[in-house]
Phi, psi and omega in degrees: 000161188228054178249170175234128184249121183263129176234158178158175182296158170304138180086002181277352176094020182304314181288310182297307182292325179299314180298314181292318179299313180303315180297319182291328183255005177074030179257164171283168179230139180219131178249116185290334174299320178295322177300316181296312181296321178294318181298316183265352181055043181211152173293156182303314182303317180295320178297315179298316179298319183284317186270341188078167184300308184293323177295320178294316179301318178296313180297317179298317179299322178295319178293314181301322182291347180260354181293132176225110185209143174231149183050051183225139169266120184251117175265121179263164169288154182301335182272359181306327184291349175284345181258101182300315181294319178298315180291323177300317179294313181301324179295337177286344183272342181162203183271136178265127182249122177266116175277101191260129178227160172288161176302318183298321177296314179297316181302321181285340183265336189264134176273224181284108182299321182295316180295330181286340183080059182261133179275125180220127178272102175055041173235148185247345183233162176298322179299316179296318177298314180302311182292327180290318186274331185309314179299326178293315179300317180294322180296315186275343186291131168270329181225130175247125180244117180277120187238022179306131175060016182271137173290170177301314180299315179293322179298316179297317178301315179296317179298313180300317179300318182290324187266345183310318179297342184259356179280121181255142176277106183269007180273353182286000000 
């Protein structure tokens, strides 16, 4: 398969950069948070409140495991990496791109985590969430793109440069 799966912290630009990247390279775009909300017909925060953290992770993993896409930029929720089966499946669809930022960059970009509906296993601060998730992002990443202090335009340029070797012409 020839898709690109974006992972990273809340506020890392997975949705924004994913949409723009897809448009720039002529790919489709898919946001897995939207798939989850459409499936359950509820906002993420409400789902997390109703299912609890582990229940949400299980539900998210089930949705991720059903994604089937080619020539698509897939923006995942930041918690997608908690689902080993979901990530294993997504990796069969293409290359996983970790949008990597310093803690300070993420801190300046993220608003109220609780209001956003962020999944956190026993963490109370953004720093704890960052430290908890970073090893997962590093584990699953096929490509890591460092985007500290980068504008949207510069981020897209960096992403295109990194993924160009992996874009296959499927029209042949």
